[in-house]
PLY file of the C-alpha trace (Angstrom):
ply
format ascii 1.0
element vertex 72
property float x
property float y
property float z
element edge 71
property int vertex1
property int vertex2
end_header
0.00 0.00 0.00
1.20 3.48 -0.57
2.99 5.19 2.29
0.56 8.12 2.14
-2.37 5.84 2.96
-0.59 4.31 5.93
0.65 7.65 7.23
-2.75 9.31 7.02
-4.54 6.37 8.63
-1.97 6.24 11.42
-2.21 10.00 12.00
-6.00 9.89 12.11
-5.93 7.02 14.60
-3.34 8.73 16.79
-5.31 12.00 16.72
-8.32 10.40 18.39
-6.45 8.02 20.70
-6.84 8.54 24.45
-3.07 8.72 25.06
0.11 9.05 22.98
1.18 5.49 23.82
-2.19 4.06 22.79
-2.13 6.20 19.63
1.29 4.92 18.68
0.38 1.28 19.29
-2.94 1.52 17.45
-1.37 3.33 14.52
1.39 0.73 14.37
-1.17 -2.10 14.47
-3.14 -0.50 11.63
-0.34 -1.13 9.13
-0.78 -4.90 8.71
-4.56 -4.52 8.92
-4.55 -2.03 6.03
-2.50 -4.47 3.98
-5.43 -6.91 3.98
-7.21 -4.64 1.49
-6.27 -4.92 -2.18
-4.09 -2.03 -3.25
-1.44 -1.02 -5.71
2.12 0.14 -5.27
4.87 1.48 -7.48
5.62 -1.98 -8.92
9.23 -1.83 -7.82
10.10 -5.40 -8.81
9.04 -5.51 -12.43
9.23 -2.08 -13.96
11.07 -0.27 -16.69
11.38 2.89 -14.59
14.80 3.97 -13.46
15.80 3.58 -9.83
15.94 7.35 -9.51
12.33 7.64 -10.71
11.17 4.97 -8.26
12.97 6.64 -5.38
11.51 10.02 -6.32
7.98 8.59 -6.54
8.39 6.80 -3.22
9.65 9.91 -1.45
6.87 12.03 -2.92
4.32 9.44 -1.76
5.78 9.40 1.74
5.70 13.20 1.89
2.08 13.21 0.66
1.15 11.22 3.76
3.57 12.52 6.35
3.04 16.24 5.81
-0.77 16.22 6.24
-0.39 13.59 8.96
1.87 15.92 10.90
-0.87 18.55 10.97
-3.47 16.03 12.11
0 1
1 2
2 3
3 4
4 5
5 6
6 7
7 8
8 9
9 10
10 11
11 12
12 13
13 14
14 15
15 16
16 17
17 18
18 19
19 20
20 21
21 22
22 23
23 24
24 25
25 26
26 27
27 28
28 29
29 30
30 31
31 32
32 33
33 34
34 35
35 36
36 37
37 38
38 39
39 40
40 41
41 42
42 43
43 44
44 45
45 46
46 47
47 48
48 49
49 50
50 51
51 52
52 53
53 54
54 55
55 56
56 57
57 58
58 59
59 60
60 61
61 62
62 63
63 64
64 65
65 66
66 67
67 68
68 69
69 70
70 71
């Protein structure tokens, strides 16, 4: 699953958690649960994209989740 999806879900869970420790643990537990749903990724194993392009896409995806998640 894309990093943005995981980061936003984790941030939303942590924002409503009763304590920081519970928020962290619940957000961490959400990662494998979210992976049960069918999703797509950047197809890093079988692609004709360059490594630089894959790294750039991955970092942009991570930023797309972490930046809004920070504000949540």
